[in-house]
N, C-alpha and C positions, 0 to 999 in steps of 0.2 A: 302595591308593585317591584321594591324594592326586595321587600320581605321575600314574596317566591321566585324571585331569583336566585336569592340567595339561597334559598332553600332545594333548590334545581340544582346550583353550586355544585352546595355541602351533600343532594342525592349522585349525584355524578362521581365528585371524592371517594365517595366511599364506594359504591361500585367500580372503579381504575385498583384503588387497593384493596380490595377482594382481590378482581380479577389478575392482580399482582402474587394473591399471597394466593389462592387455585395454580397461577402456573407451575409453583415450589414442588416437589416429592413430600407426597400425603402416605404412603406404603411401602411397606415394606415384607412385602410377600411374594416368593419364589411362581405363585401361578400366576404374577400380573406379568407375566413375563408372554405370554396367549392374548392373540387380537387387539385388544382396546384397551386392556388391562383387567382391572380384576371392575366392577361397576359399583358404585359408590350406593350406599343405602339411607335413603333423607329421609326420615320424616319428621313433624317437627317434634318438640320434647310432646307431650301432651298423649301425643296418639304415638308416642315410640314408648312413654310406660304405659299402653295399652299392648302392648308388640306389635306395633306398625297398623294396626288400623284406620281407612284412611277414603275407603271408596267411598260409605256413606256419612263419615263421618264428617257433622256442624259443630260451630265454634263460635261465639261472636266477636271473641279476642287472639284468636290465632288463626294463621296461614297455614292453610292448608290444602296442598300441593301433591300431592297423590290423584286429587281429585276435585279439575279446577272449580267445579261448579259448587266446591261447597262454599269456595272465596263469596257468594250471594248473601253470607249468613251473619258479614261483617256485621260488626253494630256501626250504624250509618252517621252515626257520628263521633267516629274515632277514624285520628289517623293511625295504622298499626303498620307496628318496625320492629325486626325478629333476626338478631343477629344473635349464630350462634356458634364456640367454638369444640373444637371435637381431642381427646386424647385418649392415642390406645396402646395396648401396650401388647408382643407377645411373643410365644415363644416357637420356633423352631427345630425340630429335629430327627433327626433317625436313626437309624438302628447305631448307631454308631459316635455322631456328633446331635454336638443342639445348641443354638444362636437365641438370643434375647435382643430386639432392638423395640421402637420405644418408638411416637413420634409424635405433638401437640401442634393443632392449625387451626384456622378458621373455619368454619364448615356452610354458613351462608348468610349471607344476606339480604332480607327482601325487607319486603314494604308494600301494604298495600292502603283503600280508601273506598270511599265511594262518591263514583261518576254523578251519578244522575239520579232518579226514583226509583229503578228497577233496576239498575249498572254501576255494578262493583269491578273497582279491578287491581291487582297485583305486582310488584314487577319485583326483580332480585337476580340475584348468582348464587348457584348450586352447586357443590359439583358433581359429575357426573361417572366418570370413571378416572382413578386412578394405575399408575403406573411407577414400580420401584425396587427392584431387586440385585441384590450384587452376588452369584454366583462364579465359583471357583472348581475349577472337576479338573483333572491330571488322565492324560490319555496314553497310554507306551506303544511308542512307535517303531518297525523293526529296523526302521533308516538312517531317523534320527535321536533316538533314542522317547524321552520325556516329555511331554507337551503338556502345557500349562495353558490352560481355557480359560479364559478368563472372562463371563458375562454379567453387564450390567443394564442397568432402564431403567427408565428416570420420566416425570410429565403426566400427561392423563386432559382427559377432556370434561370440560366448562361448562356448561347452561349458563344462560344469558335467556332471559325469561318473559313476557309479559305475560298474565294469564285476564282475562277476563268470565266475568257471572252475572246471566243476566235472568230477574223472573216472570218466567215465561207466564204464567196463569198461577193462583194463589199459592199453590204446594209444590211447580212446576220447576227447575232452575237447569238451568243448561251454562257450561260452560266452557271454553277457547281456551288455550292454551300454542300461544303461538311465542319463536323463537330460534335464536344461533345455536349447535353443537358448535367448538371450536378450543383449539389444543392443539398443542404436538408431543407424539412420544416418541424419547430417541429409548433405541437400541444397538450396546455394542459388544464385540465379542473381536478380543484382546488372545494373540495365540504368541508365549513364550516356549521358543526352542531351547530346546542345553545351549552351551555358553562352547558350542562350535564356531570353528574359524569357518568364512564368507557367506555363514548363515543369516541372515535380518528375522526379525520380527514381524511379525503381519496383523494391525485391525482395521475391522471391518465396522463401518459407523452404514447408522437407516434409522433417517428424520423425517416423521408421517409430519405430516402437519395439515390440520380436518380443522373444515368450517362451511357450513352451511345452514341452511335454515329448517325446519321443524317443527308440527301442530301433530296438538294431541287434545283429545275433546270429553267431556263427561256431560252423565246426567243424572239428579239427586229428586225421587218424589218422598216429602213429606206425605205420611197416611193417618191422621189424626184412629185414633181404636178409641181412648173414652176419656175422660176429661185428664188432660196433666201428663197424659201417655204418648208418646206420635211415633209411628215405625218409618224408619228412610232409609229409601230403595235406590242403588247407587252404579252404572258400572259408567268405566273407562276403554275409552279403545283410539290407539294409536296406529294408521297401519306402516308400513314399512320406509322409513327415511335414509335416502341418498345425499352422503355426506361427499361433498370434491373435497377428493387427498391427494397432495403432491408432495412425493414421497424422493426424497435423497439417499445415494445410495454410495461411498465412497470406501474406495480401499485403499487402505496406507502400510509401506515397512515405517518402521521404528526401531529407537535407541529402544536397549536396554530400558525398565522405569523404574524411579531412582524416588523414593518415596513415594511408588503408589501411582503416582506422573510421569503414561509415555508420550517421550519427545518423539515428531516428528522427524524422520527423511526423508519422505517424499511421498507424493500422491500419483498411486500407479493410477487408481482414472473413477470419474466421479457420474455416478449418470445419476441423473431427472429422469423422474416418470412421472408424469399424472392420471390420476384416474379417478375412483372413487369405490368410497366403503360404503357398506348397507349395516342398516342400525333396522335389525327385525321391529314384529309391529306388536301390542301387547291388546288383550284384550282382558279386563277384569271387572268382579261383579261383588256386591257387600250390604252386608245393611246392617242396621243399628235399629235399638231399641231405645228408648229415651224416657226414665219418667220423668220429670219435669224437676231440677234439684234437688233431688236424691240419687236416681244410677244409671246409665247407660251400660249398657255392653250392645257387641261387634262382633261382621264374623266380617274378611276382607275373603278372595278368591281370585289369583292374580295370572296371567300365564302369557312368560312373550316367546318367541319365536326364532329363538335362536338359534334355529338345525337350519335362519334362511340363510345364518349371517356371511356374509364376502367384504371377504380382507383386497388390497390391491397387491397381499405380495404371498400369503397364502393365506388357506384357511384354519380359523383357530377347531380346536378340538373342541368344538359347541352342537351338545342337544340341547330343545326345549326347555325352559326353566319352570317352575309352578311355587305358587308361596301362598301359606295357606293362615291367618292371622288371627285368633282371639283376641281379646282386652277385655278388662268392662273397669266403669268408675265409680263410685261410692263414695257417695258425702253426706253426712253423720246427718248436719246439720248445721243448710248452710245463712241459715240466720241465728247462732248462736250469740249471745255479750255476752255470756262467764267464758264458753271455753272456746279457745283458740283451736284442739285441737278433735274440737264437732267442724269447725269450717276448714277444716282439711279436706284436699279433693284425694282419695283413696285409691290407688292402680294399678291393674295389676294385666298382665298379658304373655299370652303365649305363638311367637311362632314356627313353624317347622317352610323351610325351603330346599330345594333343588337348583344349585345356579346353575347355567349352562355347562361348564367345562367338563369336560369328561375324557379323564384319564386313568389309563392303563384299563380300561376295561368297567370303573369305575365314574358317577356322576357327583361333583363331590357336594 
């Protein structure tokens, strides 16, 4: 009994630590100024190495959350633990200037196990969206002169989930993922006026707090083509989710910033607005052809209806997004005694994605 309590305590501490890490800035893209930010790209390292295929993916020793039905393939005698870190380096450039940025942080923390004979389960934390930008622009105003606009943003949404998969029939698996989307996103706009008498600088802060439940469903079916050759078909679906959103808008007069920090003189007004954010639904299908202990090849198609996105303050420039992924894995000889290289799993993948962002007539 004490051992079980200790495991629960360790698991809880891990999840709390991960939640604190996810709350930190994880992005450096000006595109994250829109909506709920840049959507996080989560797939476990195995499917990631195959271009991100996961709707029909099955593996006894890894946790795949693209389709919750896939966790039915867990090894029944295993307790699975999956933690990952991500490092990102990017270069932002315009016709005249360029800037480099990078970050490294915890990416996900997942656990999985068998609950009963035909019931497997998984819990964990993964990022859902990320906001991080710092934009500096200038405007020539005929009345006061040149105005310096500084835009900053940070935060994002995190997904705390509980996924369950059930072996309904011999080759049919059904999964459901339930959880909470939560997080805080902060945007600020600092306007620095020329050093003119009787003119104060102005700063606007917008803070949005998100928290609500969501559901996602998945199905997988295994079809035996011949001995040791199987075809897995998969479908995922989630309806649109309305997330409770509390928005705080604060306007302030500030002194001239010193070392990049603006000192507040007076709060002009602050307004708290309750509302909701609509996250659109997802529909996807895929297949994976698997030759036992030799090779597998898979295909995914996924569509999310981001044109239906609604935010509490303004509509984001979103269109429906699509993702197409193709990937393969090859093992020369899984049971080779004398050659390590023959036991290695070699993977290759390709992905093409149209993100939701639609800017200046172009979908990114």
